[in-house]
BATORKOL-830684 format. One record per residue: x negated, y negated, z of N, C-alpha, C in turn; residue in one letter; residue number from 1. Coordinates in pm, 1 decimal, padded with zeros to 6 digits. Each point is the difference from the previous one (the first is absolute). Example, Ala and Ser with C-alpha at 12.3 -4.5 7.8 and 13.67 -1.06 7.14 Angstrom:
// residues 2
FILUM      n_u      n_v      n_w     ca_u     ca_v     ca_w      c_u      c_v      c_w type seq
FILUM -01319.0  00569.0  00780.0  00089.0 -00119.0  00000.0 -00090.0 -00120.0  00000.0    A   1
FILUM  00035.0 -00105.0 -00072.0 -00082.0 -00119.0  00006.0  00077.0 -00109.0  00073.0    S   2
This chain:
// residues 146
FILUM      n_u      n_v      n_w     ca_u     ca_v     ca_w      c_u      c_v      c_w type seq
FILUM -02181.4  03154.0 -01834.0  00002.7 -00053.0  00134.9  00107.1  00070.9  00082.5    M   1
FILUM  00127.6 -00013.4 -00036.9  00109.0  00068.0  00069.6  00046.4  00115.4 -00089.0    F   2
FILUM  00044.7  00109.1  00061.9  00023.1  00119.0 -00081.1  00145.7  00039.1 -00018.6    T   3
FILUM  00087.7 -00017.5  00096.4  00138.5  00045.6 -00014.5  00074.6 -00086.2 -00101.1    R   4
FILUM  00084.1  00063.5 -00082.7  00067.4 -00071.1 -00107.8  00152.2  00003.2  00011.2    Q   5
FILUM  00057.8  00004.7  00119.7  00145.4  00003.3  00009.8  00060.9 -00139.6  00000.5    D   6
FILUM -00077.8 -00100.3 -00029.3  00048.5 -00137.0 -00017.4 -00067.1 -00055.7 -00124.6    A   7
FILUM  00060.3 -00101.1 -00058.1 -00056.8 -00056.3 -00122.7 -00051.0 -00141.6  00025.0    S   8
FILUM -00074.6 -00047.1 -00098.2 -00052.0 -00136.0  00006.1  00114.8 -00100.8  00002.8    F   9
FILUM  00109.1  00032.1 -00065.9  00117.0 -00088.9 -00002.9  00059.3 -00018.8  00139.2    A  10
FILUM -00013.2  00101.9  00085.8  00050.8 -00012.6  00137.0 -00071.7 -00111.6  00076.2    D  11
FILUM -00129.9 -00016.0 -00027.9 -00074.8 -00109.6  00063.7  00049.1 -00134.9 -00049.8    L  12
FILUM  00028.1 -00009.9 -00130.2  00043.3 -00126.8 -00056.9  00143.1 -00034.7  00037.5    W  13
FILUM  00082.0  00100.1  00028.5  00139.0 -00024.4  00041.5  00008.6 -00046.3  00144.6    K  14
FILUM -00097.8  00035.6  00078.1  00000.1 -00034.0  00142.2 -00011.8 -00151.0  00017.4    L  15
FILUM  00074.2 -00055.6  00095.9 -00012.5 -00143.3  00028.0  00028.6 -00026.0  00147.4    S  16
FILUM -00071.5 -00096.1  00053.4  00015.3 -00038.5  00140.5  00114.9 -00098.7  00011.3    Q  17
FILUM  00088.4  00023.8  00095.2  00110.7 -00093.6  00020.8 -00045.4 -00114.9  00089.4    S  18
FILUM  00080.7 -00102.2  00004.8 -00030.8 -00119.7  00078.7 -00013.4  00032.0  00148.4    L  19
FILUM  00083.2  00088.9  00050.5  00000.3  00030.0  00143.4 -00090.1  00117.0  00036.9    T  20
FILUM -00054.6  00068.7 -00097.8 -00083.6  00117.2  00026.7 -00140.2 -00043.6  00040.3    E  21
FILUM -00051.8  00058.7  00106.6 -00134.9 -00035.8  00044.6 -00102.5  00058.7 -00096.3    S  22
FILUM -00116.5 -00059.6 -00001.1 -00107.7  00045.8 -00087.2 -00041.4  00141.7  00038.0    L  23
FILUM -00001.4  00028.6  00128.1 -00037.0  00133.5  00048.0  00097.1  00105.4 -00051.9    H  24
FILUM  00129.4 -00025.0  00013.8  00100.9  00096.1 -00046.1 -00006.8  00020.3 -00151.4    D  25
FILUM -00021.3 -00107.7 -00072.0 -00009.2  00011.6 -00145.2 -00122.4  00081.4 -00040.4    F  26
FILUM -00112.0 -00023.9  00066.9 -00122.5  00070.2 -00036.7  00007.5  00148.8  00031.8    M  27
FILUM  00076.9  00038.2  00100.3  00020.5  00142.8  00027.3  00067.2  00064.9 -00121.1    V  28
FILUM  00103.6 -00064.5 -00053.4  00068.5  00052.5 -00119.0 -00093.8  00002.3 -00121.1    K  29
FILUM -00075.2 -00108.7 -00017.4 -00089.9 -00009.5 -00115.3 -00105.8  00109.4  00005.1    F  30
FILUM -00058.6  00022.3  00116.5 -00104.1  00102.6  00013.5  00055.5  00140.4 -00021.7    K  31
FILUM  00123.9  00024.2  00041.2  00060.5  00131.5 -00022.9  00011.2  00029.0 -00149.3    Q  32
FILUM  00044.5 -00096.8 -00075.8  00011.9  00019.7 -00144.8 -00138.1  00005.9 -00063.8    I  33
FILUM -00089.7 -00085.5  00045.2 -00134.9 -00004.6 -00056.5 -00073.3  00132.8  00019.4    L  34
FILUM  00024.9  00067.5  00111.2 -00067.8  00127.2  00026.3  00047.3  00110.9 -00094.4    S  35
FILUM  00113.0 -00019.1 -00067.2  00053.7  00101.3 -00091.0 -00023.3 -00033.8 -00147.0    R  36
FILUM -00070.6 -00108.9 -00027.7 -00021.9 -00044.1 -00137.6 -00149.8 -00005.9 -00026.9    V  37
FILUM -00040.4  00043.4 -00118.6 -00141.4 -00003.6 -00038.7 -00022.2 -00120.0 -00092.1    D  38
FILUM -00046.8 -00111.3  00057.1 -00027.0 -00120.7 -00078.8 -00131.6 -00061.5  00044.5    I  39
FILUM -00050.6 -00091.6 -00080.4 -00125.0 -00069.0  00031.5  00024.6 -00106.4  00106.4    K  40
FILUM -00106.7 -00038.8  00069.2  00009.4 -00100.7  00106.5  00056.2 -00132.3 -00051.1    D  41
FILUM -00052.0 -00046.6 -00112.5  00041.1 -00129.9 -00052.7  00149.7 -00001.1 -00030.3    H  42
FILUM  00050.4  00107.8 -00054.7  00142.1  00009.8 -00032.1  00083.7  00004.4  00127.5    T  43
FILUM -00050.4  00068.9  00102.2  00071.4  00007.4  00128.0  00008.1 -00138.0  00065.4    A  44
FILUM -00107.9 -00077.9 -00010.0  00000.1 -00135.6  00056.6  00098.5 -00088.6 -00076.2    V  45
FILUM  00006.7  00014.9 -00131.7  00097.4 -00076.5 -00078.8  00142.9  00036.6  00038.8    E  46
FILUM  00024.7  00129.9  00017.8  00133.8  00044.5  00040.0  00034.2 -00053.3  00138.8    A  47
FILUM -00097.5 -00000.8  00089.4  00021.4 -00053.1  00135.2  00032.6 -00148.3 -00005.9    L  48
FILUM -00077.0 -00075.4 -00076.1  00023.0 -00143.8 -00013.5  00138.9 -00027.5 -00056.7    T  49
FILUM  00038.3  00077.4 -00099.4  00130.0 -00018.4 -00063.6  00115.4  00032.7  00094.6    N  50
FILUM -00017.7  00095.7  00087.4  00110.8  00045.7  00084.2  00015.9 -00079.0  00129.9    S  51
FILUM -00098.1 -00082.5  00034.7  00010.3 -00079.0  00123.1  00099.3 -00114.3 -00017.0    L  52
FILUM  00056.0 -00044.6  00112.1  00092.5 -00113.3  00001.2 -00070.0 -00120.7 -00060.2    W  53
FILUM  00071.2 -00082.0 -00075.9 -00058.6 -00108.5 -00078.9 -00075.2 -00102.6  00085.4    I  54
FILUM  00046.6 -00026.8  00122.9 -00065.1 -00099.8  00086.0 -00092.9  00062.4  00102.9    N  55
FILUM -00038.6  00124.0 -00020.3 -00087.6  00069.3  00093.8 -00142.0 -00057.0 -00007.8    S  56
FILUM -00060.2 -00022.5  00115.6 -00138.3 -00049.0  00003.9 -00095.8  00105.6 -00055.1    K  57
FILUM  00032.0  00126.6  00024.4 -00084.2  00108.0 -00051.2  00005.7  00004.5 -00152.9    F  58
FILUM  00116.2 -00022.9 -00056.6  00012.9 -00005.4 -00146.3 -00085.1 -00114.8 -00054.9    R  59
FILUM  00006.9 -00114.5  00066.5 -00079.8 -00115.8 -00041.6 -00149.1  00033.2  00005.0    E  60
FILUM -00040.2  00070.5  00105.7 -00140.4  00039.5  00014.1 -00041.8  00092.4 -00114.3    Y  61
FILUM  00084.4  00098.7 -00031.1 -00033.4  00093.4 -00107.5 -00006.4 -00069.9 -00135.6    L  62
FILUM  00082.4 -00101.4 -00020.4 -00002.4 -00073.4 -00126.5 -00123.7 -00087.3 -00011.9    Q  63
FILUM -00050.7 -00049.8  00111.8 -00121.3 -00082.3 -00005.2 -00126.6  00085.0 -00004.5    T  64
FILUM  00012.4  00128.9  00029.2 -00113.6  00093.1 -00006.5  00037.3  00115.8 -00093.6    H  65
FILUM  00006.0 -00024.2 -00130.9  00051.2  00102.5 -00092.3 -00092.1  00120.9 -00016.9    P  66
FILUM -00126.6 -00011.6  00029.7 -00093.1  00110.6 -00021.4 -00022.5  00083.3  00126.7    M  67
FILUM  00086.9 -00013.6  00097.2 -00015.0  00071.4  00126.0  00033.1  00148.6 -00020.1    I  68
FILUM -00072.9  00086.7  00069.5  00028.4  00143.6 -00009.1  00116.2  00034.5  00092.2    S  69
FILUM  00058.6  00116.7 -00020.7  00111.8  00043.6  00083.3 -00044.1  00016.7  00144.8    L  70
FILUM -00119.7  00051.5  00019.4 -00051.9  00019.1  00136.1 -00015.2 -00134.4  00071.9    E  71
FILUM -00054.6 -00099.5 -00069.2 -00014.2 -00133.3  00059.5  00136.1 -00063.9  00026.6    D  72
FILUM  00094.0  00020.5 -00090.9  00134.2 -00056.3  00017.9  00067.2  00059.8  00123.1    A  73
FILUM -00012.9  00131.2  00017.8  00059.8  00065.0  00116.8 -00070.2 -00042.0  00128.7    L  74
FILUM -00129.3 -00027.6 -00008.4 -00073.1 -00048.8  00117.6  00047.9 -00141.1  00037.6    H  75
FILUM  00016.6 -00087.3 -00098.6  00049.7 -00136.2  00025.6  00144.7  00002.4  00046.6    C  76
FILUM  00071.6  00101.4 -00042.5  00139.9  00014.1  00038.5  00016.7  00001.6  00151.5    L  77
FILUM -00093.0  00063.2  00070.4  00007.5  00006.8  00146.4  00001.9 -00139.7  00061.3    K  78
FILUM -00080.8 -00089.9 -00053.6 -00003.0 -00137.6  00051.6  00132.8 -00071.5 -00024.3    N  79
FILUM  00057.3  00018.9 -00117.2  00127.4 -00064.7 -00032.1  00113.9  00056.7  00084.6    F  80
FILUM -00003.4  00130.2  00026.4  00101.4  00060.6  00086.5 -00012.4 -00055.2  00141.2    I  81
FILUM -00123.8 -00011.9  00050.1 -00020.9 -00056.7  00134.4  00048.5 -00144.1  00007.4    N  82
FILUM -00028.1 -00079.8 -00103.2  00046.7 -00139.0 -00000.6  00151.8 -00006.3 -00000.1    M  83
FILUM  00064.0  00085.9 -00079.5  00146.3  00001.4 -00007.0  00061.4  00040.2  00134.0    E  84
FILUM -00057.6  00100.9  00065.5  00052.4  00044.8  00129.2 -00021.9 -00105.0  00108.4    E  85
FILUM -00116.3 -00067.0 -00003.1 -00026.0 -00107.4  00096.2  00098.1 -00115.0 -00019.1    D  86
FILUM  00026.5 -00034.4 -00124.7  00094.2 -00108.3 -00029.6  00140.6  00035.9  00047.9    K  87
FILUM  00040.5  00124.4 -00024.2  00132.6  00044.5  00043.1  00010.1 -00002.0  00153.0    R  88
FILUM -00106.1  00043.9  00069.5  00000.3 -00000.5  00146.3  00003.6 -00142.7  00054.0    A  89
FILUM -00075.2 -00090.4 -00062.0 -00001.1 -00139.5  00043.3  00137.1 -00063.4 -00018.9    F  90
FILUM  00062.8  00025.4 -00114.9  00133.5 -00055.6 -00025.5  00102.5  00054.2  00098.4    N  91
FILUM -00010.3  00128.0  00034.2  00092.4  00058.4  00097.6 -00020.9 -00063.2  00137.6    A  92
FILUM -00125.2 -00024.9  00034.5 -00031.2 -00063.5  00128.4  00055.0 -00142.5  00004.0    K  93
FILUM -00017.4 -00074.3 -00107.9  00050.8 -00137.0 -00006.4  00152.2 -00002.8  00005.1    Q  94
FILUM  00063.0  00096.6 -00066.0  00146.3  00007.4  00001.3  00050.1  00029.3  00140.8    Q  95
FILUM -00070.8  00086.2  00072.8  00039.2  00031.2  00137.7 -00014.8 -00123.5  00089.2    A  96
FILUM -00104.9 -00078.2 -00022.1 -00019.2 -00122.5  00078.1  00109.7 -00101.2 -00029.7    L  97
FILUM  00040.9 -00010.0 -00125.0  00106.7 -00093.3 -00036.5  00131.0  00037.5  00067.8    K  98
FILUM  00026.4  00128.9  00010.6  00125.4  00044.3  00059.4  00002.0 -00023.5  00150.3    Q  99
FILUM -00114.7  00008.3  00067.0 -00002.8 -00020.3  00144.7  00002.4 -00147.0  00037.5    T 100
FILUM -00042.8 -00086.7 -00088.8 -00005.2 -00142.8  00031.3  00105.2 -00077.5 -00077.5    T 101
FILUM  00118.0  00053.2 -00007.5  00106.3 -00072.3 -00068.8  00045.2 -00117.2  00085.3    T 102
FILUM  00039.3 -00104.2 -00063.9  00046.6 -00119.0  00070.7  00138.4  00024.1  00057.6    R 103
FILUM  00025.7 -00068.0  00111.7  00134.2  00005.8  00057.3  00093.1 -00078.4 -00091.5    A 104
FILUM  00114.0  00055.9 -00026.6  00093.6 -00069.4 -00087.7  00080.9 -00099.3  00081.3    T 105
FILUM  00010.7 -00117.5 -00051.0  00075.1 -00105.1  00066.0  00133.7 -00016.8 -00070.6    Y 106
FILUM  00102.7 -00022.8  00080.5  00132.5 -00023.2 -00057.6 -00000.5 -00135.6 -00069.1    A 107
FILUM  00063.3 -00006.7 -00113.1  00006.3 -00124.8 -00074.9  00088.4 -00099.9  00074.7    H 108
FILUM -00052.4 -00119.1  00020.3  00077.4 -00105.2  00064.5  00023.1 -00110.8 -00101.5    Q 109
FILUM  00124.3 -00041.8 -00009.2  00029.6 -00110.2 -00090.7 -00056.3 -00128.5  00058.2    E 110
FILUM -00034.4 -00090.1 -00088.1 -00048.0 -00129.2  00047.0  00115.5 -00075.1  00063.7    T 111
FILUM -00032.4 -00092.4  00086.3  00103.4 -00072.1  00073.4  00088.2 -00083.7 -00092.1    R 112
FILUM -00053.2 -00038.8 -00110.0  00077.3 -00081.0 -00093.1  00121.6  00076.9 -00052.0    Q 113
FILUM -00011.1  00130.9 -00007.8  00105.9  00080.6 -00057.6  00081.3  00077.5  00103.1    H 114
FILUM -00016.6 -00030.9  00127.3  00076.5  00074.9  00099.5  00147.3 -00035.9 -00010.0    T 115
FILUM  00087.5  00096.1  00018.4  00144.0 -00027.1 -00014.0  00052.1 -00089.1  00113.5    P 116
FILUM  00098.9 -00081.8 -00032.1  00059.0 -00092.0  00096.6  00110.8  00072.2  00075.4    Y 117
FILUM -00006.8 -00006.7  00130.7  00103.5  00059.6  00084.6  00081.1 -00113.8  00060.2    N 118
FILUM  00125.0 -00017.5 -00043.4  00077.8 -00114.8  00046.0  00047.8  00014.4  00143.9    K 119
FILUM -00007.6  00118.2  00058.9  00039.9  00017.0  00139.7 -00117.1 -00018.8  00095.5    H 120
FILUM -00115.4 -00027.5 -00056.2 -00118.1 -00019.3  00083.6  00004.3 -00140.0  00059.8    D 121
FILUM -00014.4 -00010.0  00130.7  00007.0 -00129.4  00069.3 -00128.6 -00080.0 -00018.1    K 122
FILUM -00110.5  00068.5 -00031.7 -00127.3 -00070.5 -00014.5 -00006.0 -00062.2 -00138.8    K 123
FILUM -00000.9 -00130.5 -00003.1 -00009.7 -00069.0 -00127.5 -00117.6 -00094.7  00007.3    K 124
FILUM -00060.5 -00024.3 -00112.4 -00116.3 -00086.1 -00002.5  00035.5 -00146.5 -00004.6    G 125
FILUM -00101.8 -00083.3 -00003.3  00017.9 -00144.6 -00007.4  00006.5 -00040.4 -00145.9    I 126
FILUM  00090.9 -00091.5 -00031.9  00016.1 -00047.3 -00136.4 -00053.3 -00142.1 -00006.4    V 127
FILUM -00086.7 -00027.6 -00095.7 -00054.5 -00133.6 -00019.4  00058.4 -00058.0 -00127.7    Y 128
FILUM  00033.0 -00127.5  00004.7  00052.4 -00069.2 -00116.9 -00078.1 -00128.7 -00017.6    T 129
FILUM -00042.9 -00027.4 -00121.8 -00073.9 -00122.6 -00028.7  00070.4 -00070.6 -00115.1    V 130
FILUM  00023.9 -00131.4  00018.5  00064.1 -00079.0 -00104.8 -00080.3 -00127.1 -00019.5    A 131
FILUM -00013.1 -00041.6 -00123.9 -00073.8 -00122.4 -00029.4  00088.9 -00095.4 -00079.0    E 132
FILUM -00011.9 -00127.1  00034.5  00071.9 -00103.2 -00074.2 -00107.0 -00082.8 -00069.4    D 133
FILUM -00009.7  00009.0 -00131.0 -00106.5 -00065.6 -00073.5  00016.1 -00152.6 -00003.5    E 134
FILUM  00121.2 -00049.7  00003.8  00021.0 -00144.4 -00009.8 -00050.5 -00071.2  00125.0    Q 135
FILUM  00023.1  00055.8  00114.6 -00039.6 -00069.6  00122.1 -00127.8  00058.3  00059.6    Q 136
FILUM -00052.0  00112.2 -00052.1 -00122.9  00057.4  00051.5  00017.8  00066.1  00134.6    G 137
FILUM  00117.5  00052.5  00027.4  00028.6  00061.9  00129.1 -00002.6  00152.2 -00017.8    I 138
FILUM -00062.2  00065.3  00096.6  00000.3  00145.8  00004.9  00060.2  00040.9  00131.7    T 139
FILUM  00095.0  00090.4 -00005.2  00064.4  00046.0  00122.9 -00017.5  00150.2  00010.1    A 140
FILUM -00022.6  00049.0  00120.5 -00012.6  00143.5  00025.0  00089.4  00035.7  00115.8    A 141
FILUM  00067.1  00112.8 -00010.7  00088.0  00045.4  00107.5 -00022.0  00148.8  00019.7    A 142
FILUM  00004.0  00042.3  00122.8 -00010.4  00143.3  00028.1  00122.5  00042.0  00077.7    S 143
FILUM  00041.4  00120.7 -00021.6  00122.9  00046.8  00062.7 -00020.7  00144.9  00040.7    E 144
FILUM  00038.0  00035.6  00119.2 -00007.0  00138.5  00044.7  00112.4  00074.8 -00068.8    Q 145
FILUM -00031.0  00102.9 -00078.6  00085.2  00072.1 -00086.2  00131.2  00034.2  00044.7    G 146
């Protein structure tokens, strides 16, 4: 199938896709090595499956279709690359929308219960006092301007 022999079969098996590497970029490297190695289609598909990132959808597809030819795998690859690029473009678009619609930040305000007391402040509230006498049943209430 392929004729040049300046690469070995082991080079295909050593190759691996990183987490951040796109499927397109990885396949460019894989095809370069594959073009220099003389191997059967089935073996090339196994090497491709082995070298793909573990959570790759394309790897999952190749594992569920073990009898696929190399030509069919490369044809399906185009669809997976398009899906990956569309997903990346959509995520970038959503990220841009999130950045433009950020909420206005509000300064933290303490609740009134915890506001500090200023003894030089002339404004004072009203103080209520309630006392009960249980023996006579009298309740008294008094209010005083602070």
